[in-house]
C-alpha positions as CSV (number, residue, x, y, z in Angstrom):
1,M,0.0,0.0,0.0
2,I,1.3,3.4,-0.9
3,I,0.6,5.9,1.9
4,A,1.8,9.2,0.6
5,A,2.8,11.1,-2.5
6,P,2.7,14.7,-3.4
7,K,0.4,15.3,-6.4
8,N,3.3,16.1,-8.8
9,D,5.8,13.4,-7.6
10,N,5.5,9.7,-8.2
11,Y,8.3,8.4,-6.0
12,L,5.8,6.8,-3.6
13,S,3.5,5.6,-6.4
14,T,5.8,2.7,-7.4
15,S,6.3,-0.5,-5.5
16,I,9.8,-1.6,-4.5
17,I,8.9,-5.1,-5.7
18,P,6.8,-5.1,-8.8
19,P,3.5,-7.0,-8.2
20,S,2.7,-10.1,-10.1
21,E,-0.1,-10.0,-12.6
22,Q,-2.3,-11.9,-10.2
23,E,-1.5,-9.5,-7.3
24,R,-2.3,-6.6,-9.6
25,E,-5.7,-8.1,-10.5
26,E,-6.5,-8.8,-6.9
27,D,-5.5,-5.3,-5.9
28,E,-7.6,-3.7,-8.6
29,R,-10.6,-5.8,-7.4
30,M,-10.1,-4.9,-3.8
31,Y,-9.0,-1.3,-4.2
32,D,-11.9,1.2,-4.0
33,G,-9.8,4.3,-3.1
34,K,-11.0,4.2,0.5
35,L,-9.9,2.5,3.7
36,S,-12.2,1.3,6.4
37,F,-10.9,1.7,10.0
38,E,-10.2,-2.0,10.1
39,E,-8.1,-1.8,7.0
40,F,-6.3,1.3,8.3
41,K,-5.7,-0.4,11.7
42,A,-4.4,-3.5,10.0
43,Y,-1.9,-1.5,8.0
44,F,-0.8,1.2,10.5
45,S,-0.9,-0.7,13.8
46,D,2.6,-0.5,15.2
47,G,2.2,-2.1,18.6
48,I,2.6,1.3,20.3
49,L,-0.5,3.3,19.4
50,T,-3.6,1.9,21.0
51,T,-6.7,1.1,19.0
52,E,-8.2,4.3,20.4
53,E,-5.3,6.4,19.3
54,L,-5.3,4.9,15.8
55,Q,-9.1,5.6,15.6
56,E,-8.4,9.2,16.7
57,L,-5.8,9.5,13.9
58,F,-8.1,7.9,11.4
59,Y,-11.0,10.3,12.1
60,S,-8.7,13.3,12.3
61,I,-7.5,12.6,8.8
62,D,-11.0,11.7,7.5
63,G,-12.7,14.7,9.2
64,R,-16.2,13.5,8.2
65,Q,-16.2,10.6,10.7
66,T,-17.2,8.1,8.1
67,N,-15.8,4.7,8.1
68,N,-14.3,5.2,4.7
69,L,-11.1,7.2,4.6
70,D,-10.3,8.5,1.1
71,T,-6.8,7.4,0.2
72,D,-6.1,10.9,-1.3
73,K,-6.7,12.4,2.1
74,L,-4.4,9.9,3.6
75,S,-1.7,10.7,1.0
76,D,-2.1,14.4,1.7
77,Y,-1.8,13.9,5.4
78,F,1.5,11.9,5.2
79,S,2.8,14.2,2.4
80,Q,2.7,17.1,5.0
81,H,4.9,15.1,7.4
82,L,7.6,13.7,5.0
83,G,10.4,16.0,6.1
84,E,13.8,14.4,5.3
85,Y,12.0,11.2,4.2
86,L,11.0,13.1,1.0
87,N,14.7,12.8,0.0
88,V,15.0,9.2,1.2
89,L,11.9,8.0,-0.6
90,S,12.8,9.9,-3.8
91,A,16.3,8.3,-3.7
92,L,14.7,4.8,-3.1
93,E,12.6,5.2,-6.2
94,K,15.6,6.1,-8.3
95,L,17.6,3.2,-6.8
96,N,14.7,0.8,-7.5
97,V,14.7,1.9,-11.2
98,A,18.5,1.7,-11.5
99,I,18.6,-1.8,-9.9
100,L,15.7,-3.1,-12.1
101,N,17.5,-1.7,-15.2
102,A,20.7,-3.4,-14.2
103,M,18.9,-6.7,-13.7
104,D,17.2,-6.4,-17.1
105,K,20.6,-5.7,-18.7
106,T,22.1,-8.7,-16.8
107,K,19.3,-11.0,-18.0
108,E,19.9,-9.9,-21.6
109,E,23.7,-10.1,-21.6
110,Y,24.9,-12.6,-18.9
111,Q,24.8,-15.8,-21.0
112,G,26.8,-14.2,-23.8
113,S,29.4,-12.7,-21.5
114,S,32.9,-14.0,-21.0
115,V,33.8,-16.0,-17.9
116,L,35.4,-12.9,-16.4
117,G,32.4,-10.8,-17.4
118,Q,30.0,-13.2,-15.7
119,F,32.3,-13.1,-12.6
120,V,32.1,-9.3,-12.5
121,T,28.3,-9.4,-12.9
122,R,28.0,-11.9,-10.0
123,F,30.3,-9.8,-7.9
124,M,28.3,-6.6,-8.6
125,L,25.0,-8.4,-7.7
126,R,26.5,-9.6,-4.4
127,E,28.0,-6.2,-3.6
128,T,24.6,-4.5,-4.4
129,S,22.8,-7.0,-2.2
130,S,25.3,-6.6,0.6
131,Q,25.0,-2.8,0.5
132,L,21.2,-3.0,0.6
133,L,21.3,-5.4,3.5
134,S,23.7,-3.1,5.4
135,L,21.2,-0.2,4.9
136,Q,18.3,-2.4,6.0
137,M,20.2,-3.4,9.2
138,S,20.9,0.2,10.0
139,L,17.2,1.1,9.4
140,Q,16.1,-1.9,11.6
141,C,18.4,-0.6,14.4
142,A,16.9,2.9,14.1
143,M,13.4,1.5,14.1
144,E,14.1,-0.6,17.2
145,A,15.6,2.4,19.0
146,V,12.7,4.6,18.2
147,E,10.2,1.9,19.3
148,E,12.1,1.5,22.6
149,Q,11.8,5.2,23.2
150,S,8.1,5.2,22.3
151,S,7.1,2.1,24.4
152,P,5.4,2.8,27.6
153,A,7.5,2.1,30.7
154,P,6.7,-1.3,32.3
């Protein structure tokens, strides 16, 4: 689910992992442009906010107190709070495109490459994966630290 995107930018409108055809068809059947509170809660529940706090957030974004939050309103809400994550999400979109392009090129050229060319390709894939895993571990540590600071004292 995409949660936020300024109207003129599409960096949040692409998925990091392209959906399969079946997933796309299921999404299109299920997507009505609105979220019920239960859908909102299932997606945004973080183990820190209570159900009541999530409901308060849901209705503060909706404003009309319906049980169908328009995803455009949700997008607008989060767009106002992106801060430095605007740059992060924009860079991730560019990185996603660059990696997918490199993988497409690899698929086309790998078999016809020399043994050394294939070695370099495998090395580059491993290095790219290693760099991404390192970033993911750093993000995971940051998330855990923030969650610890947010958790109520026992």
